TIVO-2410 file (N, C-alpha, C; in nm, 3 decimals):
# residues 176
REC num residu      c1      c2      c3 atome chaine
REC   1      M   1.212   0.332  -2.037     N      A
REC   1      M   1.160   0.424  -1.940    CA      A
REC   1      M   1.254   0.431  -1.821     C      A
REC   2      N   1.279   0.551  -1.775     N      A
REC   2      N   1.371   0.575  -1.666    CA      A
REC   2      N   1.294   0.599  -1.537     C      A
REC   3      V   1.239   0.493  -1.479     N      A
REC   3      V   1.163   0.502  -1.356    CA      A
REC   3      V   1.257   0.481  -1.239     C      A
REC   4      I   1.246   0.569  -1.140     N      A
REC   4      I   1.324   0.553  -1.017    CA      A
REC   4      I   1.228   0.544  -0.900     C      A
REC   5      V   1.274   0.482  -0.793     N      A
REC   5      V   1.200   0.477  -0.667    CA      A
REC   5      V   1.292   0.535  -0.561     C      A
REC   6      R   1.237   0.627  -0.484     N      A
REC   6      R   1.316   0.690  -0.379    CA      A
REC   6      R   1.230   0.706  -0.254     C      A
REC   7      V   1.298   0.730  -0.142     N      A
REC   7      V   1.228   0.755  -0.017    CA      A
REC   7      V   1.160   0.891  -0.026     C      A
REC   8      A   1.034   0.896   0.010     N      A
REC   8      A   0.959   1.022   0.009    CA      A
REC   8      A   0.978   1.093   0.143     C      A
REC   9      G   0.978   1.225   0.136     N      A
REC   9      G   0.994   1.306   0.256    CA      A
REC   9      G   0.889   1.415   0.263     C      A
REC  10      P   0.903   1.506   0.358     N      A
REC  10      P   0.804   1.612   0.377    CA      A
REC  10      P   0.777   1.695   0.251     C      A
REC  11      G   0.875   1.717   0.170     N      A
REC  11      G   0.855   1.795   0.048    CA      A
REC  11      G   0.772   1.724  -0.058     C      A
REC  12      D   0.750   1.595  -0.039     N      A
REC  12      D   0.673   1.515  -0.135    CA      A
REC  12      D   0.526   1.498  -0.095     C      A
REC  13      V   0.486   1.553   0.017     N      A
REC  13      V   0.349   1.534   0.068    CA      A
REC  13      V   0.243   1.572  -0.034     C      A
REC  14      P   0.251   1.687  -0.101     N      A
REC  14      P   0.145   1.720  -0.198    CA      A
REC  14      P   0.133   1.615  -0.309     C      A
REC  15      E   0.245   1.567  -0.360     N      A
REC  15      E   0.242   1.466  -0.466    CA      A
REC  15      E   0.188   1.333  -0.415     C      A
REC  16      L   0.228   1.294  -0.294     N      A
REC  16      L   0.178   1.170  -0.236    CA      A
REC  16      L   0.026   1.174  -0.222     C      A
REC  17      A  -0.025   1.284  -0.168     N      A
REC  17      A  -0.169   1.296  -0.149    CA      A
REC  17      A  -0.242   1.299  -0.283     C      A
REC  18      E  -0.183   1.363  -0.381     N      A
REC  18      E  -0.246   1.369  -0.514    CA      A
REC  18      E  -0.252   1.231  -0.578     C      A
REC  19      V  -0.142   1.158  -0.573     N      A
REC  19      V  -0.140   1.022  -0.630    CA      A
REC  19      V  -0.234   0.931  -0.553     C      A
REC  20      A  -0.235   0.944  -0.421     N      A
REC  20      A  -0.324   0.861  -0.338    CA      A
REC  20      A  -0.470   0.885  -0.374     C      A
REC  21      A  -0.508   1.012  -0.388     N      A
REC  21      A  -0.646   1.045  -0.422    CA      A
REC  21      A  -0.683   0.993  -0.561     C      A
REC  22      A  -0.587   0.995  -0.652     N      A
REC  22      A  -0.614   0.951  -0.790    CA      A
REC  22      A  -0.617   0.800  -0.805     C      A
REC  23      T  -0.555   0.727  -0.713     N      A
REC  23      T  -0.541   0.583  -0.731    CA      A
REC  23      T  -0.626   0.499  -0.637     C      A
REC  24      F  -0.671   0.553  -0.525     N      A
REC  24      F  -0.741   0.469  -0.428    CA      A
REC  24      F  -0.863   0.400  -0.488     C      A
REC  25      A  -0.939   0.470  -0.567     N      A
REC  25      A  -1.062   0.412  -0.625    CA      A
REC  25      A  -1.032   0.291  -0.713     C      A
REC  26      L  -0.911   0.283  -0.766     N      A
REC  26      L  -0.874   0.170  -0.852    CA      A
REC  26      L  -0.875   0.038  -0.777     C      A
REC  27      A  -0.856   0.044  -0.646     N      A
REC  27      A  -0.851  -0.078  -0.566    CA      A
REC  27      A  -0.986  -0.115  -0.506     C      A
REC  28      C  -1.085  -0.031  -0.526     N      A
REC  28      C  -1.216  -0.051  -0.465    CA      A
REC  28      C  -1.303  -0.142  -0.552     C      A
REC  29      P  -1.396  -0.214  -0.487     N      A
REC  29      P  -1.488  -0.297  -0.565    CA      A
REC  29      P  -1.580  -0.209  -0.650     C      A
REC  30      P  -1.630  -0.263  -0.759     N      A
REC  30      P  -1.709  -0.184  -0.853    CA      A
REC  30      P  -1.831  -0.116  -0.792     C      A
REC  31      G  -1.892  -0.173  -0.691     N      A
REC  31      G  -2.013  -0.116  -0.634    CA      A
REC  31      G  -1.990  -0.006  -0.532     C      A
REC  32      M  -1.865   0.026  -0.502     N      A
REC  32      M  -1.839   0.127  -0.400    CA      A
REC  32      M  -1.877   0.265  -0.454     C      A
REC  33      T  -1.948   0.341  -0.372     N      A
REC  33      T  -1.991   0.474  -0.416    CA      A
REC  33      T  -1.877   0.574  -0.408     C      A
REC  34      Q  -1.887   0.677  -0.489     N      A
REC  34      Q  -1.787   0.783  -0.488    CA      A
REC  34      Q  -1.784   0.855  -0.354     C      A
REC  35      D  -1.899   0.865  -0.287     N      A
REC  35      D  -1.903   0.928  -0.155    CA      A
REC  35      D  -1.816   0.854  -0.055     C      A
REC  36      R  -1.820   0.721  -0.060     N      A
REC  36      R  -1.736   0.642   0.031    CA      A
REC  36      R  -1.589   0.656  -0.003     C      A
REC  37      V  -1.556   0.657  -0.131     N      A
REC  37      V  -1.417   0.677  -0.174    CA      A
REC  37      V  -1.369   0.813  -0.124     C      A
REC  38      D  -1.449   0.916  -0.148     N      A
REC  38      D  -1.412   1.052  -0.108    CA      A
REC  38      D  -1.393   1.063   0.042     C      A
REC  39      A  -1.479   0.996   0.119     N      A
REC  39      A  -1.467   0.999   0.265    CA      A
REC  39      A  -1.336   0.935   0.310     C      A
REC  40      F  -1.301   0.823   0.249     N      A
REC  40      F  -1.176   0.755   0.285    CA      A
REC  40      F  -1.056   0.841   0.249     C      A
REC  41      V  -1.058   0.899   0.130     N      A
REC  41      V  -0.946   0.985   0.088    CA      A
REC  41      V  -0.932   1.102   0.185     C      A
REC  42      A  -1.042   1.165   0.222     N      A
REC  42      A  -1.036   1.279   0.314    CA      A
REC  42      A  -0.985   1.238   0.452     C      A
REC  43      E  -1.026   1.120   0.497     N      A
REC  43      E  -0.990   1.075   0.632    CA      A
REC  43      E  -0.849   1.017   0.641     C      A
REC  44      V  -0.806   0.943   0.538     N      A
REC  44      V  -0.683   0.864   0.547    CA      A
REC  44      V  -0.573   0.910   0.451     C      A
REC  45      L  -0.610   0.971   0.341     N      A
REC  45      L  -0.512   1.001   0.235    CA      A
REC  45      L  -0.496   1.150   0.206     C      A
REC  46      S  -0.529   1.233   0.302     N      A
REC  46      S  -0.516   1.379   0.284    CA      A
REC  46      S  -0.370   1.420   0.300     C      A
REC  47      A  -0.338   1.540   0.257     N      A
REC  47      A  -0.203   1.593   0.275    CA      A
REC  47      A  -0.169   1.600   0.424     C      A
REC  48      G  -0.266   1.636   0.506     N      A
REC  48      G  -0.241   1.641   0.650    CA      A
REC  48      G  -0.203   1.506   0.707     C      A
REC  49      R  -0.269   1.401   0.660     N      A
REC  49      R  -0.235   1.266   0.706    CA      A
REC  49      R  -0.097   1.226   0.656     C      A
REC  50      F  -0.066   1.260   0.530     N      A
REC  50      F   0.067   1.227   0.477    CA      A
REC  50      F   0.177   1.303   0.551     C      A
REC  51      D   0.149   1.423   0.601     N      A
REC  51      D   0.247   1.493   0.686    CA      A
REC  51      D   0.286   1.406   0.803     C      A
REC  52      G   0.186   1.345   0.866     N      A
REC  52      G   0.212   1.256   0.979    CA      A
REC  52      G   0.282   1.128   0.937     C      A
REC  53      Y   0.241   1.073   0.824     N      A
REC  53      Y   0.301   0.948   0.778    CA      A
REC  53      Y   0.451   0.964   0.751     C      A
REC  54      V   0.490   1.072   0.683     N      A
REC  54      V   0.632   1.086   0.647    CA      A
REC  54      V   0.720   1.114   0.769     C      A
REC  55      S   0.660   1.163   0.879     N      A
REC  55      S   0.740   1.190   0.998    CA      A
REC  55      S   0.738   1.075   1.099     C      A
REC  56      D   0.660   0.971   1.073     N      A
REC  56      D   0.648   0.857   1.163    CA      A
REC  56      D   0.769   0.765   1.144     C      A
REC  57      P   0.849   0.743   1.249     N      A
REC  57      P   0.970   0.660   1.233    CA      A
REC  57      P   0.941   0.513   1.202     C      A
REC  58      D   0.817   0.467   1.224     N      A
REC  58      D   0.782   0.329   1.194    CA      A
REC  58      D   0.721   0.312   1.055     C      A
REC  59      R   0.720   0.419   0.977     N      A
REC  59      R   0.668   0.413   0.840    CA      A
REC  59      R   0.779   0.449   0.742     C      A
REC  60      R   0.767   0.389   0.624     N      A
REC  60      R   0.856   0.425   0.513    CA      A
REC  60      R   0.765   0.451   0.394     C      A
REC  61      L   0.778   0.569   0.335     N      A
REC  61      L   0.704   0.603   0.214    CA      A
REC  61      L   0.801   0.609   0.098     C      A
REC  62      L   0.762   0.545  -0.009     N      A
REC  62      L   0.843   0.539  -0.130    CA      A
REC  62      L   0.765   0.604  -0.243     C      A
REC  63      L   0.836   0.674  -0.329     N      A
REC  63      L   0.774   0.743  -0.442    CA      A
REC  63      L   0.841   0.695  -0.570     C      A
REC  64      A   0.761   0.649  -0.665     N      A
REC  64      A   0.812   0.611  -0.798    CA      A
REC  64      A   0.793   0.733  -0.889     C      A
REC  65      E   0.897   0.766  -0.963     N      A
REC  65      E   0.894   0.883  -1.051    CA      A
REC  65      E   0.960   0.852  -1.184     C      A
REC  66      Q   0.921   0.930  -1.282     N      A
REC  66      Q   0.989   0.929  -1.411    CA      A
REC  66      Q   1.012   1.075  -1.449     C      A
REC  67      D   1.138   1.112  -1.463     N      A
REC  67      D   1.173   1.250  -1.494    CA      A
REC  67      D   1.109   1.348  -1.397     C      A
REC  68      G   1.107   1.311  -1.268     N      A
REC  68      G   1.052   1.397  -1.165    CA      A
REC  68      G   0.901   1.398  -1.154     C      A
REC  69      I   0.832   1.321  -1.238     N      A
REC  69      I   0.686   1.315  -1.235    CA      A
REC  69      I   0.643   1.192  -1.157     C      A
REC  70      P   0.560   1.210  -1.051     N      A
REC  70      P   0.518   1.095  -0.970    CA      A
REC  70      P   0.434   0.996  -1.052     C      A
REC  71      L   0.465   0.868  -1.033     N      A
REC  71      L   0.393   0.760  -1.100    CA      A
REC  71      L   0.314   0.675  -1.000     C      A
REC  72      G   0.363   0.667  -0.878     N      A
REC  72      G   0.300   0.582  -0.778    CA      A
REC  72      G   0.374   0.592  -0.647     C      A
REC  73      Y   0.320   0.523  -0.546     N      A
REC  73      Y   0.384   0.527  -0.415    CA      A
REC  73      Y   0.355   0.398  -0.339     C      A
REC  74      A   0.433   0.379  -0.234     N      A
REC  74      A   0.411   0.268  -0.141    CA      A
REC  74      A   0.430   0.320   0.000     C      A
REC  75      M   0.356   0.262   0.094     N      A
REC  75      M   0.373   0.296   0.235    CA      A
REC  75      M   0.383   0.166   0.314     C      A
REC  76      L   0.486   0.158   0.395     N      A
REC  76      L   0.509   0.041   0.479    CA      A
REC  76      L   0.501   0.083   0.625     C      A
REC  77      V   0.454  -0.010   0.709     N      A
REC  77      V   0.440   0.017   0.851    CA      A
REC  77      V   0.507  -0.097   0.928     C      A
REC  78      R   0.608  -0.060   1.006     N      A
REC  78      R   0.681  -0.158   1.086    CA      A
REC  78      R   0.604  -0.184   1.216     C      A
REC  79      G   0.595  -0.311   1.256     N      A
REC  79      G   0.532  -0.345   1.382    CA      A
REC  79      G   0.420  -0.445   1.365     C      A
REC  80      E   0.381  -0.500   1.476     N      A
REC  80      E   0.275  -0.601   1.475    CA      A
REC  80      E   0.140  -0.534   1.449     C      A
REC  81      P   0.054  -0.600   1.373     N      A
REC  81      P  -0.076  -0.540   1.339    CA      A
REC  81      P  -0.168  -0.527   1.460     C      A
REC  82      Q  -0.253  -0.424   1.456     N      A
REC  82      Q  -0.352  -0.403   1.561    CA      A
REC  82      Q  -0.475  -0.492   1.543     C      A
REC  83      D  -0.506  -0.526   1.417     N      A
REC  83      D  -0.625  -0.603   1.384    CA      A
REC  83      D  -0.609  -0.748   1.430     C      A
REC  84      A  -0.704  -0.796   1.512     N      A
REC  84      A  -0.697  -0.932   1.567    CA      A
REC  84      A  -0.702  -1.038   1.458     C      A
REC  85      D  -0.782  -1.017   1.353     N      A
REC  85      D  -0.790  -1.116   1.245    CA      A
REC  85      D  -0.656  -1.127   1.172     C      A
REC  86      V  -0.590  -1.014   1.153     N      A
REC  86      V  -0.459  -1.016   1.087    CA      A
REC  86      V  -0.357  -1.085   1.176     C      A
REC  87      R  -0.354  -1.049   1.304     N      A
REC  87      R  -0.259  -1.112   1.397    CA      A
REC  87      R  -0.275  -1.263   1.398     C      A
REC  88      A  -0.400  -1.311   1.396     N      A
REC  88      A  -0.426  -1.455   1.399    CA      A
REC  88      A  -0.383  -1.524   1.270     C      A
REC  89      A  -0.386  -1.451   1.159     N      A
REC  89      A  -0.354  -1.511   1.028    CA      A
REC  89      A  -0.204  -1.518   1.000     C      A
REC  90      L  -0.129  -1.421   1.051     N      A
REC  90      L   0.013  -1.412   1.015    CA      A
REC  90      L   0.094  -1.524   1.080     C      A
REC  91      T   0.194  -1.569   1.005     N      A
REC  91      T   0.281  -1.675   1.054    CA      A
REC  91      T   0.425  -1.629   1.070     C      A
REC  92      L   0.458  -1.512   1.016     N      A
REC  92      L   0.596  -1.464   1.016    CA      A
REC  92      L   0.609  -1.340   1.104     C      A
REC  93      H   0.703  -1.348   1.200     N      A
REC  93      H   0.724  -1.236   1.292    CA      A
REC  93      H   0.873  -1.219   1.314     C      A
REC  94      P   0.919  -1.095   1.330     N      A
REC  94      P   0.847  -0.969   1.318    CA      A
REC  94      P   0.800  -0.944   1.175     C      A
REC  95      T   0.705  -0.850   1.163     N      A
REC  95      T   0.644  -0.826   1.034    CA      A
REC  95      T   0.639  -0.677   1.001     C      A
REC  96      V   0.622  -0.650   0.873     N      A
REC  96      V   0.600  -0.515   0.822    CA      A
REC  96      V   0.478  -0.522   0.732     C      A
REC  97      E   0.387  -0.426   0.750     N      A
REC  97      E   0.270  -0.418   0.663    CA      A
REC  97      E   0.302  -0.336   0.538     C      A
REC  98      L   0.268  -0.390   0.424     N      A
REC  98      L   0.269  -0.311   0.300    CA      A
REC  98      L   0.130  -0.249   0.295     C      A
REC  99      S   0.118  -0.133   0.356     N      A
REC  99      S  -0.011  -0.069   0.378    CA      A
REC  99      S  -0.073  -0.019   0.248     C      A
REC 100      K   0.012   0.035   0.161     N      A
REC 100      K  -0.037   0.090   0.035    CA      A
REC 100      K   0.069   0.074  -0.072     C      A
REC 101      I   0.025   0.040  -0.191     N      A
REC 101      I   0.112   0.039  -0.307    CA      A
REC 101      I   0.022   0.062  -0.427     C      A
REC 102      Y   0.035   0.179  -0.487     N      A
REC 102      Y  -0.053   0.221  -0.596    CA      A
REC 102      Y   0.029   0.287  -0.706     C      A
REC 103      V  -0.013   0.264  -0.828     N      A
REC 103      V   0.050   0.326  -0.945    CA      A
REC 103      V  -0.062   0.387  -1.030     C      A
REC 104      L  -0.037   0.508  -1.079     N      A
REC 104      L  -0.134   0.573  -1.166    CA      A
REC 104      L  -0.160   0.489  -1.291     C      A
REC 105      P  -0.282   0.488  -1.343     N      A
REC 105      P  -0.312   0.407  -1.462    CA      A
REC 105      P  -0.218   0.435  -1.579     C      A
REC 106      A  -0.179   0.558  -1.598     N      A
REC 106      A  -0.088   0.590  -1.709    CA      A
REC 106      A   0.049   0.527  -1.692     C      A
REC 107      A   0.082   0.486  -1.569     N      A
REC 107      A   0.213   0.425  -1.542    CA      A
REC 107      A   0.209   0.273  -1.544     C      A
REC 108      H   0.090   0.214  -1.567     N      A
REC 108      H   0.083   0.068  -1.578    CA      A
REC 108      H   0.170   0.025  -1.696     C      A
REC 109      G   0.251  -0.078  -1.673     N      A
REC 109      G   0.339  -0.128  -1.778    CA      A
REC 109      G   0.476  -0.063  -1.780     C      A
REC 110      T   0.501   0.035  -1.692     N      A
REC 110      T   0.631   0.102  -1.691    CA      A
REC 110      T   0.733   0.031  -1.603     C      A
REC 111      G   0.687  -0.063  -1.523     N      A
REC 111      G   0.775  -0.128  -1.425    CA      A
REC 111      G   0.774  -0.059  -1.291     C      A
REC 112      A   0.699   0.050  -1.278     N      A
REC 112      A   0.698   0.125  -1.153    CA      A
REC 112      A   0.647   0.040  -1.037     C      A
REC 113      A   0.543  -0.038  -1.058     N      A
REC 113      A   0.488  -0.121  -0.950    CA      A
REC 113      A   0.590  -0.224  -0.903     C      A
REC 114      A   0.658  -0.288  -0.997     N      A
REC 114      A   0.758  -0.389  -0.960    CA      A
REC 114      A   0.875  -0.325  -0.885     C      A
REC 115      L   0.915  -0.205  -0.926     N      A
REC 115      L   1.024  -0.135  -0.857    CA      A
REC 115      L   0.980  -0.094  -0.716     C      A
REC 116      L   0.856  -0.046  -0.702     N      A
REC 116      L   0.805  -0.013  -0.569    CA      A
REC 116      L   0.801  -0.136  -0.480     C      A
REC 117      M   0.757  -0.248  -0.536     N      A
REC 117      M   0.750  -0.372  -0.457    CA      A
REC 117      M   0.890  -0.414  -0.414     C      A
REC 118      A   0.985  -0.413  -0.506     N      A
REC 118      A   1.121  -0.454  -0.472    CA      A
REC 118      A   1.180  -0.365  -0.362     C      A
REC 119      A   1.161  -0.235  -0.373     N      A
REC 119      A   1.213  -0.142  -0.272    CA      A
REC 119      A   1.141  -0.162  -0.139     C      A
REC 120      S   1.013  -0.193  -0.143     N      A
REC 120      S   0.935  -0.217  -0.021    CA      A
REC 120      S   0.987  -0.340   0.052     C      A
REC 121      L   1.006  -0.448  -0.021     N      A
REC 121      L   1.054  -0.572   0.040    CA      A
REC 121      L   1.196  -0.555   0.092     C      A
REC 122      E   1.277  -0.481   0.019     N      A
REC 122      E   1.415  -0.455   0.063    CA      A
REC 122      E   1.415  -0.380   0.197     C      A
REC 123      W   1.330  -0.277   0.209     N      A
REC 123      W   1.325  -0.202   0.335    CA      A
REC 123      W   1.276  -0.291   0.448     C      A
REC 124      A   1.170  -0.368   0.424     N      A
REC 124      A   1.117  -0.455   0.528    CA      A
REC 124      A   1.225  -0.550   0.579     C      A
REC 125      A   1.301  -0.608   0.489     N      A
REC 125      A   1.409  -0.698   0.530    CA      A
REC 125      A   1.517  -0.621   0.606     C      A
REC 126      S   1.545  -0.499   0.565     N      A
REC 126      S   1.652  -0.421   0.628    CA      A
REC 126      S   1.620  -0.383   0.773     C      A
REC 127      V   1.492  -0.379   0.809     N      A
REC 127      V   1.456  -0.347   0.947    CA      A
REC 127      V   1.431  -0.473   1.030     C      A
REC 128      G   1.468  -0.588   0.974     N      A
REC 128      G   1.465  -0.713   1.050    CA      A
REC 128      G   1.336  -0.791   1.043     C      A
REC 129      A   1.247  -0.757   0.953     N      A
REC 129      A   1.122  -0.831   0.942    CA      A
REC 129      A   1.147  -0.969   0.881     C      A
REC 130      A   1.075  -1.067   0.932     N      A
REC 130      A   1.080  -1.202   0.874    CA      A
REC 130      A   0.983  -1.214   0.757     C      A
REC 131      G   0.880  -1.128   0.760     N      A
REC 131      G   0.780  -1.131   0.654    CA      A
REC 131      G   0.713  -0.997   0.639     C      A
REC 132      T   0.637  -0.985   0.533     N      A
REC 132      T   0.555  -0.867   0.512    CA      A
REC 132      T   0.415  -0.913   0.477     C      A
REC 133      W   0.317  -0.829   0.509     N      A
REC 133      W   0.178  -0.866   0.486    CA      A
REC 133      W   0.104  -0.748   0.427     C      A
REC 134      L  -0.013  -0.778   0.371     N      A
REC 134      L  -0.100  -0.674   0.317    CA      A
REC 134      L  -0.241  -0.725   0.314     C      A
REC 135      G  -0.335  -0.631   0.302     N      A
REC 135      G  -0.475  -0.663   0.281    CA      A
REC 135      G  -0.514  -0.619   0.142     C      A
REC 136      V  -0.593  -0.700   0.074     N      A
REC 136      V  -0.638  -0.667  -0.061    CA      A
REC 136      V  -0.786  -0.703  -0.071     C      A
REC 137      N  -0.864  -0.614  -0.131     N      A
REC 137      N  -1.007  -0.640  -0.147    CA      A
REC 137      N  -1.027  -0.770  -0.221     C      A
REC 138      Q  -1.123  -0.849  -0.174     N      A
REC 138      Q  -1.146  -0.981  -0.233    CA      A
REC 138      Q  -1.191  -0.973  -0.379     C      A
REC 139      Q  -1.241  -0.858  -0.423     N      A
REC 139      Q  -1.283  -0.843  -0.563    CA      A
REC 139      Q  -1.174  -0.784  -0.652     C      A
REC 140      N  -1.061  -0.746  -0.595     N      A
REC 140      N  -0.955  -0.682  -0.674    CA      A
REC 140      N  -0.860  -0.789  -0.730     C      A
REC 141      E  -0.904  -0.851  -0.838     N      A
REC 141      E  -0.828  -0.963  -0.895    CA      A
REC 141      E  -0.697  -0.917  -0.958     C      A
REC 142      R  -0.694  -0.799  -1.016     N      A
REC 142      R  -0.570  -0.749  -1.077    CA      A
REC 142      R  -0.460  -0.739  -0.971     C      A
REC 143      A  -0.494  -0.677  -0.857     N      A
REC 143      A  -0.395  -0.664  -0.750    CA      A
REC 143      A  -0.355  -0.801  -0.696     C      A
REC 144      Q  -0.452  -0.891  -0.681     N      A
REC 144      Q  -0.420  -1.024  -0.631    CA      A
REC 144      Q  -0.320  -1.096  -0.722     C      A
REC 145      R  -0.335  -1.080  -0.853     N      A
REC 145      R  -0.240  -1.142  -0.947    CA      A
REC 145      R  -0.100  -1.081  -0.928     C      A
REC 146      F  -0.093  -0.949  -0.913     N      A
REC 146      F   0.035  -0.883  -0.893    CA      A
REC 146      F   0.101  -0.932  -0.763     C      A
REC 147      Y   0.024  -0.942  -0.657     N      A
REC 147      Y   0.080  -0.986  -0.530    CA      A
REC 147      Y   0.125  -1.132  -0.536     C      A
REC 148      A   0.050  -1.217  -0.603     N      A
REC 148      A   0.091  -1.357  -0.619    CA      A
REC 148      A   0.222  -1.364  -0.698     C      A
REC 149      K   0.232  -1.284  -0.802     N      A
REC 149      K   0.354  -1.280  -0.883    CA      A
REC 149      K   0.472  -1.230  -0.798     C      A
REC 150      S   0.442  -1.149  -0.697     N      A
REC 150      S   0.545  -1.095  -0.608    CA      A
REC 150      S   0.576  -1.186  -0.491     C      A
REC 151      G   0.514  -1.305  -0.486     N      A
REC 151      G   0.546  -1.404  -0.384    CA      A
REC 151      G   0.455  -1.407  -0.263     C      A
REC 152      F   0.346  -1.332  -0.264     N      A
REC 152      F   0.253  -1.332  -0.152    CA      A
REC 152      F   0.156  -1.449  -0.162     C      A
REC 153      V   0.117  -1.503  -0.047     N      A
REC 153      V   0.018  -1.610  -0.041    CA      A
REC 153      V  -0.093  -1.569   0.056     C      A
REC 154      R  -0.213  -1.619   0.030     N      A
REC 154      R  -0.328  -1.588   0.115    CA      A
REC 154      R  -0.317  -1.667   0.244     C      A
REC 155      V  -0.331  -1.596   0.357     N      A
REC 155      V  -0.324  -1.661   0.488    CA      A
REC 155      V  -0.448  -1.636   0.573     C      A
REC 156      G  -0.538  -1.548   0.528     N      A
REC 156      G  -0.656  -1.520   0.608    CA      A
REC 156      G  -0.743  -1.413   0.545     C      A
REC 157      T  -0.836  -1.363   0.625     N      A
REC 157      T  -0.927  -1.256   0.582    CA      A
REC 157      T  -0.936  -1.151   0.691     C      A
REC 158      K  -0.981  -1.033   0.652     N      A
REC 158      K  -1.006  -0.926   0.748    CA      A
REC 158      K  -1.111  -0.833   0.690     C      A
REC 159      R  -1.157  -0.741   0.772     N      A
REC 159      R  -1.252  -0.641   0.727    CA      A
REC 159      R  -1.180  -0.507   0.718     C      A
REC 160      F  -1.222  -0.423   0.623     N      A
REC 160      F  -1.155  -0.295   0.598    CA      A
REC 160      F  -1.262  -0.187   0.587     C      A
REC 161      L  -1.253  -0.086   0.671     N      A
REC 161      L  -1.355   0.019   0.679    CA      A
REC 161      L  -1.329   0.128   0.575     C      A
REC 162      V  -1.426   0.149   0.487     N      A
REC 162      V  -1.418   0.254   0.385    CA      A
REC 162      V  -1.548   0.333   0.388     C      A
REC 163      G  -1.537   0.460   0.423     N      A
REC 163      G  -1.654   0.545   0.421    CA      A
REC 163      G  -1.769   0.494   0.505     C      A
REC 164      G  -1.740   0.439   0.623     N      A
REC 164      G  -1.843   0.394   0.714    CA      A
REC 164      G  -1.898   0.255   0.690     C      A
REC 165      T  -1.848   0.186   0.588     N      A
REC 165      T  -1.895   0.050   0.556    CA      A
REC 165      T  -1.775  -0.043   0.546     C      A
REC 166      Y  -1.792  -0.164   0.598     N      A
REC 166      Y  -1.683  -0.262   0.592    CA      A
REC 166      Y  -1.682  -0.335   0.458     C      A
REC 167      E  -1.559  -0.358   0.410     N      A
REC 167      E  -1.533  -0.440   0.292    CA      A
REC 167      E  -1.457  -0.564   0.337     C      A
REC 168      D  -1.463  -0.670   0.257     N      A
REC 168      D  -1.392  -0.794   0.288    CA      A
REC 168      D  -1.262  -0.799   0.212     C      A
REC 169      D  -1.154  -0.819   0.287     N      A
REC 169      D  -1.020  -0.827   0.229    CA      A
REC 169      D  -0.960  -0.965   0.255     C      A
REC 170      Y  -0.869  -1.003   0.169     N      A
REC 170      Y  -0.781  -1.116   0.196    CA      A
REC 170      Y  -0.657  -1.061   0.266     C      A
REC 171      V  -0.600  -1.139   0.353     N      A
REC 171      V  -0.472  -1.109   0.413    CA      A
REC 171      V  -0.370  -1.195   0.341     C      A
REC 172      L  -0.268  -1.130   0.285     N      A
REC 172      L  -0.161  -1.199   0.213    CA      A
REC 172      L  -0.031  -1.177   0.288     C      A
REC 173      E   0.057  -1.275   0.281     N      A
REC 173      E   0.185  -1.268   0.352    CA      A
REC 173      E   0.296  -1.321   0.261     C      A
REC 174      R   0.416  -1.267   0.283     N      A
REC 174      R   0.533  -1.310   0.205    CA      A
REC 174      R   0.654  -1.319   0.297     C      A
REC 175      R   0.725  -1.429   0.285     N      A
REC 175      R   0.850  -1.446   0.360    CA      A
REC 175      R   0.957  -1.359   0.295     C      A
REC 176      L   1.042  -1.300   0.380     N      A
REC 176      L   1.152  -1.216   0.329    CA      A
REC 176      L   1.282  -1.293   0.332     C      A
***
């Protein structure tokens, strides 16, 4: 499989929003309602929001593709976290958040997720981060296994608002 990862730009916004809408529910706990998923997608993962994300100098969006077809994406955010629980948990500074990393189910097993992770960590190191962190739902065991395989360790917990209700996440961190 010829999977590539490249920096996403303004012309990729429709694909980013489409992949985000198709993959967000995969990371949610089984009991989450579709209404809450839809609310989060509309609020955080819309094309309008991605317009802002791709133009933000403190963010890097990566797109994994095969023959020009989007397979997944990652979004990184440079800077110290706003969440007090995350700030208290992190041990490595400066830091970059791996805010999102998702691959379409049809792309599982293609290596796209590993390539997105490698490119994400490379960018974080290139901007001078000592570490990178992420939040993962405490019930998302598949993602937790992937992050552990990628060198992340659990350093704390935080709450994550989805559709008006808080979910419990683990905070994971990795030295660069």
